[in-house]
C-alpha positions, 0 to 999 in steps of 0.5 A: 500499499502506498498514498502519494499527494500530486498537485493539480495545475491550479496548485491544489493538493490531490491523494492516491493511492496503490495497492499491489494485487496478486500476479496473473495466471501468467506470472505479470504483477498488477497493481490498483492506483486511484486518485483525485482525493481531496484528502490524505484521510479521504485516500486511506479510508477508500484504499481500506475499502478497495483491499477489503473489497478485493479480500473477499472477492472469490477467484473465478478458478477457485468457484468454477473451475474450467472457466478460469482460462476465458476470465478476463483479467481480473478473473474475479466473481464480482458482485452483480447485485443483491438478488441472489448472491448464491447465483452466478451469471456470466456474460461473454464476448464473442470473437469478431465474425461469430454468429452462433453458440450453443449456451450463448444469449446475445444481448446486444452485438458480440455481448450475451450471457453463457450457460454455466453448466456447459463445457466451457472447452467448447467455447474457447474458440468463439469467445474473447473473454467471459466475467462472471458476476454473483447475484444481480440487481432487479426493479419492479414493473416500471421502477427503472423506468421511473428512476431513469425519467426522474434523472436518477441514472445515467444512461449512455450506449455501451461498446462491446468491451465495456464489460471486460475492462481489465481495470473495472474501477476506472470503468466509470470514468472512462465511460463519462469521459467518453461522453465529452461535454459536462457529463465528461466533467463528472468523471474528474469529481472525487470519489466523495463529492462531498469533499470537493 
């Protein structure tokens, strides 16, 4: 663990943290870096939460033998939501040109869900990567639509690789920056906007 301070162009001090993560299957070292905290205490609190979350994460190799070679980095089981946390849902991205795969249910373009009771070896040539989620989020009829219409959600077009980025903690800011304009500014808000 390391916590650092750095200076913004306007002379303001911000804080960041770095955590060494377990090496990849091929031995490459990995780190988690987060920045933009307005105080050392805020960076330390966020670093502590990130370390706890990573310690709770199950490796795909430990819970779904055979699926680990298809799991993108980080090869952990992600929290999908509070509903049925004992159930696993697998999202997959197919290779270019793949039309049909047994056990693959297309959601959008090259992204879909995969039946985890199937043989992962049969998917190896057709699938680029998988992400495994424990549980899911659910809404009552019309609830999500109501939340969207009230402005509680940002809704943007996804790119096929969004769900499979090697640094998932950066996805939120990456997608916001891609939108441009005032929305891109939200990407650089501190982790705790009340501290801004």
